[in-house]
C-alpha positions, 0 to 999 in steps of 0.5 A, a space after each residue: 754545919 753538922 758533922 755528916 759522919 756522925 749519925 744519931 743512934 736511937 735508944 728506947 729511953 730517948 723516946 720514953 722521954 719524948 712520949 709526953 710531949 711528942 704530939 705537941 712537938 708534931 704540932 709545933 713543927 708542922 711547917 718545919 723540919 722534920 714534921 713539915 707535911 706530917 698530917 698529909 703524910 699520915 693521910 697518904 699512908 692510910 689512903 695507900 694502904 687501901 684497907 676495908 673494915 675488918 682488915 688487919 693493920 700492923 703499925 711499926 714504930 707506932 709511937 703515940 698512935 697518930 697513924 694507927 688512929 686512922 685505921 681504927 676509925 676505918 674499922 680495922 683491927 690494929 696491931 702496933 709495935 714500938 721499942 719505947 714502953 712509954 710511947 706504947 703506954 701513951 698510945 694505949 691510953 689514947 686508943 684502948 682498942 690497939 693491940 700492942 707489943 714492945 720490940 726492936 724492929 732490928 731485933 727478934 721482933 717477929 717472935 714477939 709478934 707470934 707470942 703477942 698477937 692473934 694475927 700473923 699476916 696483915 692486910 696492911 703494914 704501915 709505919 710513920 717516922 720510924 725507918 729513918 733510924 735504919 741505914 739503907 741496907 737495913 731498910 731494904 732487908 726489913 721491907 723484904 722480910 715484911 713482904 715475904 713473911 707478914 703481908 697477906 696476899 693482895 696486901 700493901 706496905 706503906 711507909 711515911 717518913 723524912 725523905 728527900 728525892 736525892 742526896 743533893 736535895 737532902 744537902 739543900 735541906 740541911 742548909 735550909 733547916 740548919 738550926 733544926 737538923 739532926 744527922 740521921 739515916 733519912 730516906 733518899 728516894 732515888 737510892 731507895 727505889 734502886 736498892 729495893 727494885 734490885 731486891 725484887 720489891 715492887 715499890 713506888 714513891 710520892 713526895 708530899 712535903 719538902 722533907 717527907 714522902 710515902 713509899 708504897 710496896 705491893 
């Protein structure tokens, strides 16, 4: 059994090394942890964002652009942030219309937005498979900041990620996927909903697969 006290800490180089093979990994693990339900989760993030053509969408942890592609197809202006340069380069090659900037979401990334983008408020703020690198207080703090400072009136935040309904469900999943498991700060839905609502955030959740779901903030 993996050591529950040891969490993986992401660094840009890890994701740079993964950039060339990320999309193949997603396809290979489409029915396994951690990507079970991946395409459905991205589809639901897009659906819950409720964007119209011309809307401004911000994708946090854009990776190779798989979520962003859905917004581009819908005629949105899409802005993306990631802390791995090679992930950004891969996304730019796949989707030249993307507006991209490198930043650490737990660092001074708002300043990067102001310097790099022609838009400071967004009709949709979205993310996929990124926030599980942050602990719960950091998740809540970041969501609150996004809602207060960067979400346009009437806009929505939609986050798809590795998520379990409760700590007990996470523990069961750890046993089920023993050979694939890495110990990270995966979302626990009931704890997240309680913490966000205590901070005044209007949040709901949908479980999509055995290890993934979507949070929606209005």
